[in-house]
Phi, psi and omega in degrees: 000142183290170182298150181297146175249122187255132172260154182295143181289145176262194180273170175276186183083029183282153172290325181214149178222123178253123181234172179058045182239151170255114190264140168251092187280333186059031175293148181076188186262355180206158180084168182279342185061047188284142172233112191290320177239083189249172179213151175235135173233137183220154176216138180053038175079006184236138178292132176244337177225130172221111182175190180295143179299327183292343181265004179296148171304148185302328184260017186301313182295320182291328185271342181283137179293329182218124177249125182245125175270116183284353177062028179085003179300150166283142182232125179243166167301154175301141179288151183233115179264101193266007177206103175218159172237047193290344178264113177193166177246153178075194176207175179227045179298330178298323178292326177303315178295320179299318179296323179292339178267005171115350181287141177271163178302317183292321179298317179297317181296318183289341178263020175092002176266209177068215186304318185298328179292324176290328176301317181301313182292321181291320178294328183285337184275135171290169183299315180294322178293319179297320175298316182298325179283328186272327184303317178301324177297313180295323177297320178299316179298315180300313185292346175260015170112359181278125179250343175226132188228125171270136177228129181262153165275203175114359174247011177259307175061019163215167188303308188293323183281328172296315177301316179300316180297315180296321177296318178297320179299317177297319182294326178299315178301318178295319183291322186262350180073026180245166173280130176238128174252128184259137180237125178278117181239048178302326180271059181261317180201164179272118180289157185304323184291348177250017181309128180078003183228054184298320179298320178295321179295316178300322176298321179294317179303317179295333177282326180290325189305312181299321179294317179295322178295319179298329178280359180075028185258356188235123174259335180202169181232138183229167174206161176255097182265099187197164182296336173260008178243244183235153185283171175301316181297316180292319178296322178301321178298318179296316180295322178294324177293321177295315182297324178299334180261001181075021181266137176287156181239158172214173188206136163287105192235133167055040179282317186250346180196165177275091179265011181063024180293319182298320178294323180295311180295326176295323178302327178269012181064035188295154179295316186206155166243127191244144188086284172053028179298324185255013182297135184277167174305323178296320178295320178297317178298320179296318177298317180298317181295323183275347185078022182279132182279141171268118180262113179274135182234077186292342178295314178294320177304318182290310184294321180277359179054044179290160178236345181277109182282146169302159180283070189298315180293326176294319177298315179297316183296327181266000179071028176281120179297141179245111174269162178231133180218167183279329191058030183312114180204163188282346187253308190247352178206071178285061189250123184241031177213116176290330175299318179294324175299320177298317179296317177297323178296326176290316185287310185277321187255357178063029170291151172282158177303326178290319177298319181295319179293317174299324179295332181262008180224276185303307185282331176294321177299317180295324179293343174256005181072025182254132182241006184253016181203169178112342176225166170259104176198155180304138181097344178274157174300147180279063175257116180207160182231135173263132186237139174271078182222161179269338178199155185302328179300338180294340177299326177264342184285314183283132175267095183085194184088156179261105182257356188272131170271316182201150176237126179244135175235120185058032180084351182263133176287124177249351169213000000 
């Protein structure tokens, strides 16, 4: 393990003090930033001390309102799942069987399955029922270490049902005590009532956005720019509507073909381009110039049995940050563990365990436009997870299993 990285000591009078911990601070641009005998001190939900226990003020234990002995657990920043579709009704296990029998994702979608089938189930569910179906998925993610969760709409595809999904996403954050970032994905698929009228539907999406924004339901705007989704021109209209409201954008880009989506979202200074299996060298260069994060979604790659790898070496060469997320959704990535997504990113995409952990913390925070979380350092939110592991690489090594001792959000234990 590399040499310890020490942060400056804060004052006493903390709300909480965690001792006897091995810290993964993720300080700097590489390495785990490990502190073998470390401590965390926090006040008002914010970290004030991150460093060696031996450097604590002499009265730290006496002055802290709550002292927690970590028992030698490894402690990381809270995991951040920066791309999910966790709010939906029903499931699509039947499509999973169809794909195993040879049907492609596009064939299923064109035959009335895919996203539109989830739209039907989601529209039929009332808000409380939708919450009841979605909450267990989010709880599972939290209990496996996720402290911040992005949730997209996109299975309503009309104003009231998109609004319902976003309201449920907000309620999930309140119920579980975690941070939830909501993304409006009205431009996810063409609903049946707009068949043959994609431009009219995009016009409707652009009309809904200001109203949803006024209700405080939208943190970012996304679209599915693909040959079975929406064109570059249509996506641009959605992004222009978002920009008029001061909302950041992100994009499902270049998943099934090189549709120049990554370059488009970079043009708008977008937070992230997601999937990006077919992104071209020009798209990578545009992302690097704009500071746009590449969000890798190995769950969908795995379930769809894809073979086209994202341009990983180009991302590394251009310094494009690579986040890792579950893409938790009913059709192409029914994945309820960000740790497993990290493992799949190592296996399929050859990320190192440290790259995968940074992808689920530091870079995931950036993909959501958040600068107050993702590392263990003073000034960051006191979001952290205690793990029963022997070394940090085990977070990506183990396939499943319960490795979590405790999950803290803003210093409060939520598991």
